[in-house]
C-alpha positions as CSV (number, residue, x, y, z in Angstrom):
1,M,-1.9,-47.8,-9.0
2,S,-0.8,-45.7,-11.9
3,W,-4.3,-44.4,-12.4
4,L,-4.6,-43.5,-8.7
5,T,-1.1,-42.0,-8.7
6,N,-1.4,-40.0,-11.9
7,F,-5.0,-38.8,-11.7
8,V,-6.6,-39.1,-8.3
9,R,-3.7,-38.0,-6.1
10,P,-3.1,-34.7,-8.0
11,K,-6.8,-33.9,-7.8
12,I,-6.8,-34.5,-4.0
13,R,-3.7,-32.4,-3.6
14,A,-5.2,-29.6,-5.6
15,L,-8.2,-29.5,-3.2
16,V,-6.2,-29.4,0.0
17,R,-3.2,-27.4,-1.3
18,P,-2.8,-24.2,0.9
19,K,-3.2,-20.8,-0.8
20,R,0.0,-19.3,-2.0
21,I,1.3,-16.3,0.0
22,R,3.8,-13.6,-0.8
23,E,7.3,-14.9,-0.9
24,S,8.3,-12.0,1.3
25,L,6.4,-9.5,3.5
26,W,9.1,-6.9,3.1
27,E,10.5,-5.2,0.0
28,K,13.8,-3.4,-0.3
29,C,13.9,0.0,-1.9
30,P,16.3,-0.1,-4.9
31,E,17.3,3.6,-4.2
32,C,17.9,3.7,-0.4
33,D,18.1,0.0,0.5
34,Q,15.5,0.5,3.2
35,M,13.2,-2.4,4.0
36,I,9.5,-1.6,3.6
37,F,6.5,-3.6,4.8
38,H,4.4,-4.7,1.8
39,R,1.1,-3.2,3.2
40,E,2.7,0.2,3.7
41,L,4.2,0.1,0.3
42,D,0.8,-0.8,-1.3
43,E,-0.9,2.0,0.6
44,R,1.7,4.5,-0.7
45,M,1.2,3.3,-4.3
46,K,4.7,1.7,-4.4
47,V,6.4,5.0,-3.3
48,C,9.2,4.6,-0.8
49,P,8.3,6.3,2.5
50,H,12.0,6.9,3.3
51,C,13.3,8.5,0.0
52,E,10.2,9.0,-2.1
53,H,11.6,6.7,-4.8
54,H,8.8,5.7,-7.2
55,M,9.0,1.9,-7.8
56,F,7.5,-0.2,-10.5
57,F,3.7,0.2,-10.6
58,N,1.9,-2.4,-12.7
59,P,-0.9,-1.2,-15.1
60,E,-3.7,-2.9,-13.2
61,E,-2.8,-1.2,-10.0
62,R,-2.4,2.1,-11.7
63,L,-5.8,1.9,-13.4
64,S,-7.5,0.8,-10.2
65,H,-6.1,3.8,-8.3
66,L,-6.9,6.2,-11.1
67,F,-10.5,5.6,-11.9
68,D,-13.5,6.5,-9.6
69,D,-14.3,3.7,-7.3
70,S,-11.7,1.6,-9.2
71,E,-14.4,0.9,-11.8
72,Y,-13.4,0.8,-15.5
73,E,-14.0,-1.0,-18.7
74,T,-11.0,-2.7,-20.2
75,L,-10.9,-2.0,-23.9
76,I,-10.5,-5.0,-26.3
77,L,-7.5,-4.1,-28.4
78,P,-6.8,-5.7,-31.8
79,S,-4.5,-8.6,-32.0
80,A,-1.4,-8.6,-34.2
81,V,0.8,-11.2,-35.9
82,S,3.0,-12.6,-33.1
83,D,6.2,-13.0,-35.0
84,P,6.0,-11.4,-38.5
85,L,9.7,-11.7,-39.2
86,K,10.3,-15.1,-37.7
87,F,13.1,-13.4,-35.7
88,K,15.6,-15.4,-33.7
89,D,18.7,-14.3,-31.7
90,R,19.8,-16.4,-28.7
91,K,16.1,-17.3,-28.4
92,R,13.2,-17.3,-30.8
93,Y,11.0,-14.2,-30.6
94,A,7.9,-16.4,-30.5
95,D,9.3,-18.1,-27.3
96,R,10.0,-14.7,-25.7
97,L,6.4,-13.6,-26.3
98,K,5.1,-16.9,-24.9
99,D,7.2,-16.5,-21.8
100,A,6.1,-12.8,-21.4
101,R,2.4,-13.6,-21.8
102,S,2.4,-16.4,-19.3
103,G,-0.7,-18.1,-20.7
104,N,-2.6,-14.9,-21.8
105,T,-2.3,-15.2,-25.6
106,D,-3.5,-11.7,-26.3
107,K,-1.4,-9.8,-23.8
108,D,1.2,-7.3,-24.9
109,A,2.9,-4.2,-23.6
110,I,-0.2,-1.9,-23.6
111,I,-3.5,-1.9,-21.7
112,A,-6.3,0.6,-22.4
113,A,-9.4,1.3,-20.3
114,Y,-12.5,3.6,-20.3
115,G,-14.0,5.0,-17.1
116,K,-14.6,8.1,-15.0
117,L,-11.8,10.1,-13.5
118,C,-13.1,12.7,-10.9
119,G,-16.5,12.4,-12.6
120,N,-15.3,12.9,-16.1
121,P,-15.2,10.1,-18.7
122,C,-11.8,9.4,-20.2
123,V,-9.7,6.8,-22.0
124,V,-6.5,5.8,-20.4
125,C,-3.6,3.9,-22.0
126,V,-0.8,2.4,-19.9
127,L,2.4,0.8,-21.2
128,D,3.6,-2.2,-19.3
129,F,7.3,-2.1,-18.7
130,A,7.2,-5.6,-17.3
131,F,6.3,-6.9,-20.8
132,M,9.5,-6.9,-22.8
133,A,10.5,-3.6,-21.4
134,G,7.3,-1.9,-22.7
135,S,8.8,-2.0,-26.2
136,M,6.6,-0.8,-29.0
137,G,5.8,-3.3,-31.7
138,V,2.8,-3.8,-34.0
139,A,0.5,-4.9,-31.2
140,V,1.3,-1.7,-29.2
141,G,0.9,0.5,-32.2
142,S,-2.4,-1.1,-33.1
143,G,-3.6,-0.9,-29.5
144,F,-2.7,2.8,-29.2
145,L,-4.4,3.6,-32.5
146,S,-7.5,1.7,-31.4
147,A,-7.7,3.4,-28.0
148,A,-7.2,6.8,-29.6
149,N,-10.1,6.1,-31.9
150,V,-12.3,5.0,-29.0
151,A,-11.5,8.3,-27.3
152,A,-12.5,10.2,-30.4
153,D,-15.7,8.2,-30.9
154,R,-16.8,8.6,-27.2
155,R,-15.8,12.2,-27.0
156,A,-13.5,11.4,-24.1
157,P,-10.1,12.9,-23.1
158,F,-7.1,10.7,-23.9
159,V,-4.5,10.0,-21.1
160,V,-1.4,8.0,-21.7
161,F,1.1,6.7,-19.2
162,T,4.4,5.8,-20.8
163,A,7.1,3.3,-19.7
164,S,9.2,1.9,-22.5
165,G,12.6,1.0,-23.7
166,G,11.6,2.1,-27.2
167,A,10.9,0.2,-30.4
168,R,10.8,-3.6,-30.3
169,M,13.9,-4.7,-32.2
170,Q,12.5,-8.2,-32.9
171,E,10.0,-6.6,-35.3
172,G,12.5,-4.5,-37.2
173,A,11.2,-1.8,-39.5
174,L,7.6,-2.8,-38.6
175,S,8.2,-1.5,-35.1
176,L,9.5,1.8,-36.4
177,M,6.4,2.1,-38.5
178,Q,4.3,2.3,-35.3
179,M,5.7,5.8,-34.6
180,P,3.7,7.5,-37.4
181,R,0.8,5.1,-36.7
182,T,0.4,6.5,-33.2
183,I,0.5,10.0,-34.7
184,V,-2.4,9.1,-36.9
185,G,-4.4,8.1,-33.8
186,L,-3.5,11.4,-32.0
187,T,-4.6,13.3,-35.1
188,A,-8.1,11.9,-34.7
189,V,-8.1,13.0,-31.0
190,K,-6.9,16.5,-31.9
191,E,-9.4,16.9,-34.7
192,A,-12.2,15.9,-32.3
193,G,-11.1,18.8,-30.1
194,L,-10.2,16.5,-27.2
195,P,-7.3,16.9,-24.8
196,Y,-4.4,14.6,-24.9
197,I,-2.4,14.3,-21.6
198,V,0.9,12.4,-21.3
199,V,2.3,11.1,-18.0
200,L,6.0,10.1,-18.3
201,T,7.1,7.3,-15.9
202,N,10.4,5.6,-15.4
203,P,11.8,4.9,-17.9
204,T,10.5,6.4,-21.2
205,T,13.0,6.2,-24.0
206,G,13.6,5.4,-27.7
207,G,10.8,5.5,-30.3
208,V,8.1,6.1,-27.7
209,T,9.8,9.3,-26.7
210,A,10.4,10.2,-30.3
211,S,6.6,9.9,-31.1
212,F,3.5,10.1,-28.9
213,A,5.2,10.7,-25.6
214,M,6.2,14.2,-26.5
215,L,3.1,15.4,-28.2
216,G,0.7,15.9,-25.3
217,D,-1.3,19.1,-24.7
218,V,0.0,18.8,-21.2
219,T,3.1,16.7,-20.3
220,L,3.4,15.5,-16.7
221,A,6.0,13.2,-15.2
222,E,6.6,11.2,-12.1
223,P,9.6,12.2,-9.9
224,G,13.0,10.8,-10.9
225,A,11.7,9.3,-14.2
226,L,14.4,8.7,-16.9
227,V,13.1,10.3,-20.1
228,G,15.1,10.6,-23.3
229,F,15.9,9.0,-26.7
230,A,19.3,7.4,-26.1
231,G,20.4,6.6,-22.6
232,P,22.9,8.8,-20.8
233,R,25.7,6.3,-21.0
234,V,25.4,6.1,-24.8
235,I,25.4,9.9,-25.0
236,E,28.5,10.2,-22.8
237,D,30.3,7.6,-24.9
238,T,29.4,9.4,-28.1
239,I,30.2,13.0,-27.2
240,R,33.0,12.0,-24.7
241,E,31.8,14.5,-22.1
242,R,30.4,14.1,-18.7
243,L,26.7,14.9,-18.5
244,P,25.2,17.3,-15.9
245,D,23.9,15.8,-12.7
246,G,20.3,14.7,-13.1
247,F,20.5,14.8,-16.9
248,Q,17.4,13.2,-18.6
249,R,15.5,13.0,-15.3
250,S,12.1,14.5,-15.1
251,E,13.1,17.3,-12.8
252,Y,15.9,18.4,-15.2
253,L,13.4,18.3,-18.1
254,E,10.9,20.4,-16.1
255,D,13.6,23.0,-15.5
256,H,14.4,23.1,-19.2
257,G,10.8,23.3,-20.5
258,M,10.3,19.7,-21.8
259,V,7.9,18.7,-19.0
260,D,5.1,20.9,-17.7
261,R,5.0,19.6,-14.1
262,V,6.5,16.8,-12.0
263,I,3.8,15.3,-9.9
264,P,4.2,12.6,-7.2
265,R,2.2,9.5,-7.9
266,T,0.0,9.9,-4.9
267,R,-1.3,13.2,-6.3
268,L,-1.5,12.3,-10.0
269,R,-5.2,11.4,-9.9
270,Q,-6.2,14.8,-8.4
271,E,-3.9,16.7,-10.9
272,L,-5.4,14.8,-13.9
273,G,-8.9,15.5,-12.5
274,V,-8.2,19.3,-12.5
275,L,-6.7,19.3,-15.9
276,I,-9.5,17.3,-17.5
277,D,-12.0,19.7,-15.8
278,L,-10.3,22.7,-17.2
279,F,-10.2,21.2,-20.7
280,V,-13.6,19.7,-20.9
281,N,-15.9,21.7,-18.5
282,K,-15.8,25.2,-20.0
283,E,-18.0,26.5,-17.2
284,L,-15.6,25.0,-14.7
285,N,-18.2,22.9,-12.9
286,M,-15.5,20.8,-11.4
287,S,-16.0,17.7,-9.2
288,E,-15.6,18.0,-5.5
289,G,-12.2,16.2,-5.4
290,S,-10.8,18.5,-8.1
291,L,-12.2,21.6,-6.4
292,A,-10.5,20.6,-3.1
293,F,-7.2,20.0,-4.9
294,R,-7.4,23.3,-6.7
295,E,-8.0,25.1,-3.5
296,E,-5.0,23.4,-1.9
297,L,-3.0,24.2,-5.0
298,R,-3.9,27.9,-4.7
299,E,-2.9,28.0,-1.0
300,T,0.4,26.4,-1.8
301,Q,1.1,28.9,-4.7
302,A,0.1,31.8,-2.4
303,A,2.5,30.6,0.3
304,S,5.3,30.2,-2.2
305,R,4.7,33.8,-3.5
306,L,4.8,35.1,0.1
307,V,8.2,33.4,0.7
308,D,9.6,34.8,-2.6
309,D,8.4,38.3,-1.6
310,E,10.0,38.1,1.9
311,S,13.2,36.9,0.3
312,S,13.2,39.8,-2.1
313,I,12.6,42.2,0.7
314,G,15.5,40.7,2.7
315,N,17.8,41.1,-0.3
């Protein structure tokens, strides 16, 4: 009976086991507490329809929405030593990595892909905040450097989406050494005459902000993204003053010149398509999607100028 119980029965159960479904068909917005049907949320790219709050968007979903026809080549990034310092706090670092990887032994907080965006080839790097808060260790630094070199070799623009809590403390000084390593990768991209575009998402802090996140030829950000080195609570406790409303949020940074534009997630693909066209195609032979978006942008800017003129006349 033990053979039937331990071997045959699990096999039969596996064959007839029903497919797993979502635990809930509804999700609550963390900002406004409204309940949103999962299909509507997926269609809106995880942006709340009630308050426009931008929720967590995993790298695979982002890449799928970004590239033409959702087709792209996932780049194979170099592996790194898992636990170089044999670090242990309340839990061993090796065990933390094992839990975060969930069976994928090569996974870390960075994914890179190559494909076409609005008809133009490009290399895109995405930091995964779900993997140990997107922290930058040796694997992330090596992956970033490898992706930058691929962009330079293939003569493709380099686009990076940041989401990180900073350097990975479990790797000590080795994690801090990744900051200059990423700059080495960017140097190769710059020397090749290729554009480097950064999209800041919530949150982007610590060593990532202090290195490659602030060195883009163009810096975009999603609405409401927290961007800074230290968090606002740490700053308030240090200077013992109350910070301005919206401090370190993307809109505040745009007003103070640290971010070029704040773009809703649903329009990021078109915006990036326009920028890459302007950088790469000197004759401005832009793709149909980019042309349509530019025309819409011109109309919006013209309407804005008209409103400003009317306001000045009224005053």
